[in-house]
ROGU-490694 format. One record per residue (C-alpha): residue in three letters; x, y, z. Coordinates in steps of 0.1 Angstrom, whole numbers, plus 5000, padded with zeros to 4 digits. Layout:
residues N
AlaXYZ/...
END
This chain:
residues 1070
Met505551804678/Gln503551524662/Lys502151424696/Lys500751774701/Val499051784667/Leu497351454673/Leu496151574707/Leu494751894692/Ala492751684667/Val491251484695/Ser490451794715/Val488651954686/Ala486551644681/Val485451654717/Ile484552014715/Ser482251944685/Val480451664704/Phe479951904733/Val478452184713/Leu476151954694/Thr474951804727/Ala474352144742/Thr472352294713/Ser470852044688/Ser468051914710/Gly466952244723/Val467552124759/Glu470552254778/Leu472151924787/Gln475151864807/Trp478251724790/Pro478451354800/Gly482251334800/Glu484451054789/Thr483450684791/Tyr485650454811/Thr487050164790/Pro487549864813/Ser491149744813/Thr493149514834/Ser496249714826/Pro496850034846/Asn495350364835/Gln494650704850/Val498050684867/His498950984889/Leu501251064918/Thr500651214952/Trp502251214986/Gln500351065015/Thr502851165042/Asn504851475048/Asp508051305036/Thr508451435000/Ala512151345000/His511750975008/Thr508350874997/Met506050884966/Thr502550744962/Val501550594928/Ile497850554921/Trp496050394892/Arg492850234880/Thr491949894866/Ser488749704860/Ser489549414884/Pro490749364920/Asp493049094909/Thr495249294885/Gly497949364910/Asp499049644934/Ile502749644925/Val505149914916/Lys508549814902/Tyr511150094904/Asp514750174900/Thr517250464898/Val518050384862/Ser515650334833/Arg514649974827/Gly512450044797/Gly509449884813/Val511049544815/Val509449434847/Ala512049174857/Asp514949424855/Tyr513849674882/Glu515749644914/Tyr512949754938/Glu509349654944/Ala506549794965/Met503149654971/Gly499949834981/Thr496249804983/His493149844961/His489649954968/Thr486450054951/Phe483450264963/Glu479850354957/Val477850674960/Asp474250704972/Val472251024971/Pro468951014991/Glu465751054972/Glu464751364991/Thr468151524982/Ala467651454945/Glu464251614946/Arg465851944958/Thr468051974927/Gly465352154907/Val464952404935/Arg468452524931/Tyr468852494894/Gly465352514880/Leu466152204859/Asn464651864854/Pro466751614874/Ala466351364845/Trp468651594824/Phe471451514849/Phe470751144856/Pro468050914842/Glu467150754875/Trp466450894910/Pro467550854937/Tyr471150854924/His473250554931/Tyr476650484915/Asp478950194918/Phe482450294908/Glu483550114877/Gly486749924885/Tyr489349954913/Ile491750224926/His495250084933/Val497450274958/Val501050194964/Glu503350414986/Leu507050394979/Thr509150455010/Gly512850465018/Leu513650664987/Glu516750884983/Pro516251264983/Asp516651464952/Thr516751154930/Thr515051044898/Tyr513250714900/Tyr511850514870/Phe508850304876/Thr506150084861/Cys502949984879/Gly500449704877/Gly500749324882/Pro499049014868/Gly496549214847/Gly499349404829/Trp501949674834/Ser502050034826/Gln504650214805/Glu507750334823/Trp507550684838/Ser509850864862/Phe509551094891/His511951314912/Thr512051324950/Ala512251644969/Pro515651764983/Thr516551765020/Thr519052045016/Ser518552405005/Lys518152394967/Asp516352564938/Ile512752444935/Val510352504906/Phe506652434912/Ala503452524894/Met500052644908/Gly496552704895/Gly493152554892/Asp489652544876/Ser489752334845/Arg486052224845/Ser483852204815/Pro480952444811/Tyr477752344828/Gly474552294808/Gly473552634793/Glu476452824809/Ile477752994778/Glu474253074765/Ser473153234798/His476553404803/Pro477653524768/Glu480553724785/Arg482253394793/Val484353194768/Ser484952824767/Asn487052604745/Phe487052304767/Pro489052074768/Trp491552234745/Gly492352514769/Arg492852274798/Asn495152044778/Arg497252334764/Val497752484799/Ser498852144812/Glu501252104783/Glu502852434790/Met503052354827/Ala504752024820/Ala507152194795/Asn508452404825/Glu509252084844/Pro508052174879/Leu508851934908/Phe505151934916/Thr501952124910/Ile499552274935/Tyr496052234920/Thr493552464937/Gly490352274929/Asp487452244904/Met489051974883/Val485551874871/Glu482252044866/Arg480151794883/Gly481651614913/Glu479151324909/Tyr479751274871/Pro481950964865/Gly482551084830/His483951414842/Trp486351244865/Asn487351004837/Ser488251314816/Trp490351464843/Met492151154853/Asn492851054816/His494151404810/Gln496351404840/Gln498151084830/Glu498651214795/Tyr499551574800/Trp501151594834/Val504251444820/Thr507451614809/Glu509051554775/Asn511351294790/Asp508351104806/Arg508751244841/Met505351244858/Ile504551554878/Pro502951484913/Ile499751674922/Val499151854955/Pro495351884952/Val492952114968/Val489252034970/Gly486952284952/Asn483252344953/His482752144920/Glu484351834936/Val481651844963/Leu478351664957/Thr476351924975/Glu477152164947/Met474751944928/Phe472751794957/Pro472152064984/Leu470552025018/Ala468951695029/Gly471251665059/Trp474351575040/Glu477551605060/Tyr480451825048/Gly483751655043/Lys485151345026/Glu481751165023/Asn480551455003/Ser483351444978/Pro483851064973/Phe485251084937/Tyr487951324949/Tyr489051154981/Glu488750794968/Gln491050874938/Phe493751064957/Ala495850954987/Leu496851255008/Pro498451325042/Gly496651345075/Asn492851365073/Glu493351455035/Arg491151765038/Trp493851995052/Tyr497451905054/Ser500952035048/Leu504151925029/Asp507752035032/Phe510052055002/Gly513452075016/Pro514252325044/Asp513152625023/Leu509552565013/His506452475034/Val503152425015/Val499752425034/Val496452305019/Leu493152405034/Asp489552305027/Ser487352615020/Glu484252395012/Val483052385048/Pro480752555072/Arg481952815097/Asp482652575126/Glu485052385105/Leu486852695094/Ser487652755131/Ile488852395135/Gln491152445106/Ala492252775120/Ser493452605152/Trp495352335131/Leu496752605109/Lys498352795138/Glu500052485151/Asp501252385117/Leu502752725110/Arg504152765145/Ala506152435139/Thr507752535106/Asp510952735101/Ala510852725063/Lys512053035045/Trp508953035022/Ile505352955032/Val502652895005/Val499052835016/Ala496452704991/Phe492652684992/His489952714967/Lys487853024974/Pro489853344976/Ile489953595004/Tyr490553874978/Ser489253854942/Ser487954104916/Gly486253824897/Gly482553754897/His482553544929/Gly484353814948/Cys485853784983/Asp485153515008/Val484353695041/Lys484353385062/Glu487953305053/Met488853665058/Lys487653645094/Tyr488953305104/Trp492153255084/Glu493553585073/Pro494853705107/Ile496753375111/Leu498253395076/Glu499553745085/Asp500653675121/Tyr502653365111/Gly504453515081/Val502853335052/Asp504353465019/Leu501853364993/Val498253254992/Ile497153074960/Asn493353034952/Gly491052954923/His487252964920/Asp487153284899/His488253214864/Ile490753494862/Tyr494353574871/Glu494853834898/Arg497853914920/Ser497454144950/His499854384966/Pro501054255000/Ile498154295024/Lys498154335062/Asp495354425085/Gly492954485056/Lys495054735036/Val498054745013/Ser501254695032/Ser504754565024/Arg506254225028/Ala508754365053/Glu505754465075/Gly504154115072/Gly502054165042/Val500753855024/Val500453824986/His497253674974/Val497053524939/Val493853404922/Asn494553174893/Gly491452984883/Ala492052984846/Trp493352634838/Gly490752584811/Ala487452654826/Pro485252914809/Thr486953244814/Tyr485353534833/Pro485753904826/Ile486954144853/Glu484554434853/Glu486654644878/Thr489754594898/Asn490054684935/Trp492454854959/Trp494354534965/Thr495054464928/Ala498654464916/Lys498054274884/Ala494854154868/Ile494353944836/Asp491053814823/Met489953604794/His493153404793/His493853044802/Cys496953034823/Phe498852884853/Ser501353024878/Leu504952914879/Ala507052974910/Glu510852954908/Leu512552944942/Ser516253034942/Ala518052904973/Ala521353094965/Glu519653434960/Gly516853384985/Thr514253484960/Leu510953354946/Asn510153444910/Leu506353424902/Lys505053414867/Ala501753374850/Ile502053184818/Asp499253134793/Ser498352844771/Ala500652964743/Gly503652984766/Arg503553364769/Val504453534802/Leu501653754813/Asp502953844848/Asn506453834862/Val507453944897/Thr510253854921/Tyr510153864958/Ser513053844982/Ser512853625013/Arg512253795046/Val512653725083/Arg509353585094/Arg507553815118/Pro507453675153/Val504153525165/Val501953755186/Pro503953815218/Leu502953575246/Glu502753655283/Pro503353405310/Leu500353185321/Glu500753055357/Val501152685359/Asn501652475390/Pro503852275393/Pro506052415366/Glu508052095364/Val507551745378/Ala509251395376/Val506951125363/Glu507150765351/Pro506050695316/Gly502250665316/Glu501850825351/His499151095353/Val500051415372/Lys497751695381/Val498452045368/Thr496752365378/Leu496452665354/Arg495553015365/Ala495053315342/Ser493353655340/Thr492753905312/Glu490454205311/Pro487554175335/Gly484554005320/Asp486553835292/Leu485953465287/Ile489053265284/Val489952905277/Pro493252715278/Ala494152455251/Val497052215249/Thr499352205219/Val499051865203/Ser502151645206/Ser502851275203/Met505151305234/Tyr502451395259/Asn498751405264/Thr496251585287/Ser492751565299/Leu492151945292/Lys489252005269/Trp488452295246/Asn484952355261/Gln486252475295/Trp485552845289/Lys485553055321/Ala485253415330/Ser488453595339/Pro490153545363/Ala489953165362/Glu491552835373/Trp491652495356/Thr492852155369/Cys493851885344/Glu496051585341/Val499151545319/Trp500951225311/Ala503651105287/Pro503850775267/Glu506450505271/Ala508350645241/Ala509150955262/Ala511150755288/Gly514450925296/Lys513351255280/Asn512451605293/Ile509151705277/Asn507552045277/Ala503752025276/Tyr502552365262/Phe499352545271/Asn497852825251/Leu495253075265/Tyr492653205241/Ser490453515246/Leu486853545235/Lys487353915228/Asp490153825204/Trp487953585186/Leu485153835182/Glu487654075167/Gly488753815142/Arg492053725159/Phe492653355167/Thr496153355180/Pro496753265217/Arg496953545242/Tyr499353375265/Gln501453055265/Thr503252855291/His504352495297/Val504952235323/Thr508252035321/Leu507851655325/His511051485335/Val510151135323/Val512050865343/Glu514050645320/Gly514450335341/Ser516650055328/Asn516549945292/Val517149605278/His518049475244/Leu516049185230/Thr516649005197/Phe514048785180/Leu515048555152/Gly512548425126/Thr512748155100/Asn510048015078/Asp509347755051/Phe512347545061/Glu510747235045/Gly513346995058/Phe516247145039/Ala519047085064/Arg521647125037/Pro522047395010/Ser520147314978/Trp520647384942/Pro521347644929/His522447814962/Phe525047584975/Asn526747884992/Leu523647965013/Gly521947795041/Gly522347465059/Ser521347405095/Pro524947375108/Tyr525647725095/Met522347865107/Glu523147745142/Ser526547935140/Tyr524648255133/Phe522248195161/Asp525048115186/Ala526948435176/Ile523848645182/Glu523148475215/Lys526848535225/Ser526448915217/Asn523148935236/Ser523248665263/Gly519848575276/Gly518048815253/Val517348605222/Leu514348405212/Glu514148175181/Phe510848135162/Asp509647975130/Ala506548075110/Gly505647725097/Asp506147475069/Val509047315088/Ile508646935082/Gly506646895049/Ala507246945012/Ala510646815021/Pro513546595009/Leu514246255022/Phe516046405052/Ser512546485065/Gly510246275043/Ala511845935053/Phe511046005089/Glu507646195084/Gly509246505098/Ala510646355131/Ser514146435120/Val513446805116/Ile511646825150/Asp514746665166/Leu516946915148/Tyr514847215159/Asn515047085195/Glu518747075193/Met518947425178/Gly516847565207/Tyr513747695189/Asp511347855213/Ala508047835193/Met506747785158/Ala503547835139/Ile501847525123/Gly502047565085/Asn499947385059/His502747145051/Glu502747025087/Phe499646835075/Asp501446645047/Trp501146315065/Gly497846385082/Lys496646485116/Asp497846185135/Val501446225123/Leu501246595132/Glu500146505167/Asn503146285171/Arg505446565159/Ile503846805184/Ser504446565212/Glu508146535203/Ala508746905200/Gly510447065229/Tyr508747395221/Pro505047495214/Met503647445179/Leu500847715176/Ala497747765155/Ala495147995170/Asn492947995139/Ile492147625135/Tyr489047475151/Asp487447135154/Glu484247165134/Ala482446915157/Thr483347075190/Gly484247435181/Arg487347405201/Arg490947455191/Pro492847125186/Tyr496147295188/Arg497847535212/Ala497147905204/Thr499648105224/Ala502848095245/Met504448335270/Phe508148395277/Glu509948615302/Val513148765288/Lys515249005308/Gly512249115328/Ile510049165297/Asp507048945293/Ile506648825257/Gly503348685243/Val503348475211/Ile500348395189/Gly500548145161/Leu498448145129/Cys498147885101/Tyr497447965064/Pro493748045063/Asp493247875029/Ser494947555039/Pro491947335030/Glu492447434994/Ile496047324992/Cys496147025016/Val495046675009/Pro491346695019/Glu491346385041/Phe494346525061/Val492446835072/Glu489046685073/Gly486946815102/Leu489047125107/Lys487947485102/Phe490447755094/Thr489748135099/Asp491548445088/Gly492948485123/Val492048855128/Ser489648805156/Glu491948545172/Val494848785172/Asn492749065187/Asn491148855214/Leu494248665223/Ala496348975224/Asp493949115250/Glu494148795270/Leu497948795268/Glu498049165279/Ala495849075308/Lys498348815318/Gly501149065319/Ala502449065283/Asp504449375276/Phe505049275240/Ile503249045215/Ile504748855185/Val502648685159/Leu504048385140/Ala501848395109/His502048125082/Tyr499848355063/Gly500648435026/Thr501948725006/Gln502849075019/Arg499349185008/Asp497848925031/Val500049035059/Asp498949395053/Tyr495349275055/Leu496149125089/Thr498049425103/Ser495349675092/Arg492849485113/Ile494949435145/Asp493549645173/Ser496049565200/Arg498849815204/Gln500949545220/Val501449355187/Glu504849475176/Leu506249205154/Ile505048955128/Phe507248675114/Asp505348545084/Gly505748275058/His504148065031/Ala504248284999/Gly505848574982/Pro509448704981/Lys511548755012/Arg510849095028/Ala511349305059/Arg509249615063/Val506849805085/Ser503149735079/Asn500749965097/Asp503350035123/Ile504149665130/Leu507449525120/Thr507049225096/Ala509448995079/Lys509548685058/Ala513048535055/Asp514448335026/Asp513047985025/Lys514747645028/Gly517047765056/Arg518848005033/Gly518348305057/Phe516548435087/Ala514948755099/Arg516348945128/Ala514349195149/Asp516049405176/Phe514249595202/Thr515349825230/Ile512649815257/Asn512250005290/Val511949745318/Ala509849965341/Thr507150045315/Gly507549785287/Gly507750075263/Ile509850045231/Ile512750285229/Asp514150165196/Arg513449885171/Ser514849755138/Ile514349455115/Glu516549305088/Leu517048995067/Val520248795072/Pro521448555045/Val523148235059/Glu526348275040/His529348045046/Glu532748125060/Val532048495067/Ile532448705098/Tyr529148785116/Glu528948945151/Gly532748915152/Glu532548535147/Asn533648315118/Met530548145104/Thr531647775101/Pro529347465106/Asp528347415142/Pro529747065152/Glu526746945172/Ile524247035145/Glu526546895119/Ser526546565138/Lys522746565141/Val522246625104/Ala524846365094/Lys523146105117/Tyr519846125097/Glu521646155064/Glu523445825071/Glu520145655077/Val518845745043/Glu522145745024/Glu521645415007/Ile518345524992/Ser519145884987/Ser522445844970/Glu521445584944/Val522045724909/Ile519045674887/Gly520345854856/Glu521946164843/Ala520746504832/Thr522546684804/Glu521447024818/Pro519447154848/Ile515847054850/Thr514047354864/Arg510547454877/Asp508447764868/Tyr505147834885/Trp503948054856/His504747854825/Leu504947494815/Ser508347414830/Glu511047164821/Leu510446964853/Gly506646984849/Asp506846864814/Met509146584823/Val506946464852/Thr503746464832/Asp505446314801/Ser506846034822/Thr503445974838/Val501745914804/Trp504645694794/Tyr504545494827/Phe500845414826/Asn500745324790/Glu504145144787/Lys504845004822/Ile501544894836/Gly499344894805/Val496645144816/Pro495645374788/Val496245744796/Asp495846024771/Phe497046314792/Ala498646384826/Val498346694847/Gln500346824877/Asn499947134899/Pro503147344899/Gly503047364937/Gly503746994938/Leu507147044922/Arg509447144951/Ala513047144939/Asp515047174907/Ile517346894895/Asp520946984888/Glu522746864857/Gly524946554860/Asp524046254880/Ile520446234892/Thr520046064925/Tyr516945914940/Gly517246184967/Glu517046454941/Ala513946304926/Tyr512446274960/Ser513246644968/Ala511546744935/Leu508446534943/Pro508446494981/Phe504746454989/Pro503146114999/Asn500746134969/Tyr499545864946/Tyr497845864912/Glu494245874901/Val493145814865/Ala490046024856/Glu487645944828/Met486646274811/Thr484946414780/Gly486846664759/Ala484746944773/Glu485646844808/Val489346834799/Glu489047184787/Gln487547294820/Leu490347114838/Ile492847324819/Glu490847634828/Asp490947524865/Gly494747494863/Met495247854851/Asn494748014886/Asp496548214912/Tyr498447904923/Gly500247894889/His500247754854/Ile499047394850/Gln501847144842/Glu500546894815/Ser501446654788/Gly499746594755/Leu497846924749/Asp498447254731/Phe496447564738/Thr496447944742/Val496048114776/Asn495148484780/Trp496148594815/Gly494248924809/Lys490948744810/Pro489048644841/Tyr489648314858/Gly487648044841/Asp487748204807/Arg491448214799/Val491947904777/Ser491247874740/Asp492147664709/Leu492747344729/Arg494347074707/Ile495846734710/His499546774706/Ala500246454688/Thr497746524659/Gly497246894660/Glu493546834660/Pro491047024682/Ile489946824712/Asp486546664707/Pro484146784734/Glu482146454732/Glu485046214730/Thr486246024761/Tyr489846074774/Tyr491745944803/Val493746184824/Ala496246094852/Ala496646334882/Asn497946304917/Asn495346244944/Phe495746594958/Ile494446774928/Ala492146484920/Ala490346574953/Gly490046944942/Gly493247084957/Asp494647404943/Arg491147474928/Tyr491247174903/Thr487447124910/Glu486546974876/Leu488346644886/Thr486046604915/Glu483046584892/Val484246284870/Pro484845914876/Gln488345824890/Val490245504895/Pro492945524923/Tyr496345364919/Tyr497545364955/Gly500745174948/Ile502145434924/Ala503745714943/Tyr503746034923/Arg507546034919/Asp507645664906/Pro506945744869/Leu509746014868/Val512245774884/Ala511345484861/Trp511445714830/Val514845854839/Arg516245504845/Ala514945394810/Asn515945704791/Thr519245834806/Pro520846064798/Val517846294798/Thr517546634783/Pro514646864792/Ile512646944762/Ile509147104762/Glu507346984731/Glu503847114738/Asn502847444721/Ile501347684746/Thr500748044735/Ile500648294764/Ile498948634761/Gly499248894788/Thr501148884821/His500748604845/Pro499548684881/Ser502848624898/
END
């Protein structure tokens, strides 16, 4: 109870501020709302569904002040207490911001409607608003039905507390849900000009929400008017803050919202006329902060087999009411749920001050009755009123198809009195804040409906029994010719429709929307009865092998004029879609192999090219002639001696032997420069692709962009992409003269070219980045032929669907591969079935009925190259008492040892004074196991052909260098400095209290210091730009692994110890 007392105190304080603002100046000002406090940690967290799959999905939405704070949800089926690393599942999403512009002429019309000075609302006209911060949206998919999940959201900027949610069932089960709306604050002068109204905002809103949450509904339908002014950021801050705080049960289960747009969410409530469009652009704060199904304005959700919820938009002109009417009929026709609830803002029947909405009565009410809707829930009037069942404009019974209408607009807005009830009224309550609670009993087949006020008192209580839904208006046959026809997928067939009704009636046919067929029939083909229409019908490739009924509905103008919008007749044409022969194709994808032909520490039971080949052979054996092998780049570089000693030639030879069909060029293919890459390309028995690299001088591509393969009668097009930001992470001279693009236009243009050449199916090999980067790419691909992306470069292993394209990044270093299987129709190229999975390369297991043992030919190939480097690789240079590990986001054991040894090497071995050494974490490529340390292990840890530069820097420049190293590529590795880093601050302002470790003294901004760094970051790689601004002396003869090797030899056995004192605040952006 302590929590509620504190909240009450806050609420009273806000009320006081509101009253003073409204009365002390003599001007009836609008309440400004709550100020947004910028934060990199998630706030204003809320839940919605953005697809009609309430059992298997949930969408988490939150707000932060920066786009770089992360779009990640960690979740699990057990509580992890907010410990991010402990959650089993992870989902990533997107972020966006928005702005609002109100034309000047619109602003000037404000006074016409309200008789108020526009300056009372906003100080400047025309109105322009840039949203403060970013909205983050993450959809969780693949969830289990009727299951509680615990989650935290955020990312590098910080993480939220842990909440939970519960998914909907898929079987018949009891469901509790809440309904209601209108929690807005009073508008300026409302209470003074309407003394009959009572407001205690926000106390009433908060108390109703507390009572709602105490009843633990699965979800809540909110019927609009969350805010008073749809264009007031402060009002939205108040609502969103309130929703995060109060829409949570006692055990921290967050309650999803099923929202309805109300008139106060619409900008034209404030800014009428001036040519503004109705719809999403007129309610930006609402639609930008919720993620909803379909077009988001009207949609439906199913909660198990028993409950179907429909949301409509009443804030539209008449023509859009009819559009929604058509959609509503089809939606209701398709459901067989036992209970149907329809929600919209403005009521058809209300005894409140606003009264009945005649437009909705005309367009929607007949459909609600004809299709067996049980309950309509509205707001708008700040009262509670429940009707008797209504049918054909009079009191009826539920058995006869009567619909119950409930107005509950009393969630905290100023209450309205009811002057007089009407013929439809079964129960009416005014001057109370309340909500509605519906309890659906699956076993008893009943729905109990209550009205509960802000004190928890039950004001209304009624129970309805389920009923057999009345059949849709009887349909008579409509003549169609031919009634059935055999077609190939995509083939257009002509259909003739003939119909007649009463003489002089105007009639029009319309097709029922379906993903399984399409038609050229248009709505505007009204004709006088009797009439005939000719149209074309066709089915997509996905319909191959199926019999599809394309339905036609005939509508009568006379019916429309009488307010009935159900079809007069219905018929269909049966399309027997020819199946043709189907083939099974398998595509295998690896990435970031980096020359690891053998398993590497600490996963000695995973990977190794001889084992990988056994998996590939087993798949080829199970699908002979139907397998293609691809790699998404970083094959030869960042590699151990197996590849490094031969500048990648050994890996190309290995891939030739394994039968790879194509690969993308990754950034590490440039590790020895363009000339070496050209040699490797000439040696490869498969194309190495990069469509997004151009020669800056000529504008032409220096590398091949695409490839084509014919497999089992299917033509496969392949496009390769290299990491777009490669110039930032490659040695500059190795990519000099090359321009890298994001690849979007290349994929779209080349996909069209490949399709023109006959490609049935397109695969993209994208050495591209994280899943977020891949989502960026897929969201911008126009071609429907792109079906699969194998990606690499960054982020965890993953296999998922992104914008309807299968994507996968396998485990790196040869520890696993991605497998995509497609069933494709040969005649059409259409996809019948598809799947994607990640396969770990485990040893001595059964896969595809075969024992996974090393392939002898690949084993021989790997051993041949190992023998050539054995003498160098196997030399023992020392001993480690425990593993020496890497960490991208902290000063690591390996990073500390490398930089400590660099300072030691320059000062003690070659007599060059060096104060500090720095190293980018991306340059550390492998951990070192405990026990004997071989030269090969040291080489694998530091495989690049880099040398050292010694930079002369002032203390101020050293501090900027440390700032440079606290970036998205990781935490700078260094020796000799102590400091504090705050990851919650923006890049470039994260480091403070920089001190010299040996003395503990602050670094002197004017003093000169000498800093050793590898030539990659000395040239500005990985954003270490400060080094490019200072004098440097190159030491070409010192490879960047030499100091570590010499130090281990001199100090063995070695124990990893981090002596520097680094204080970390906040969460790193990993």
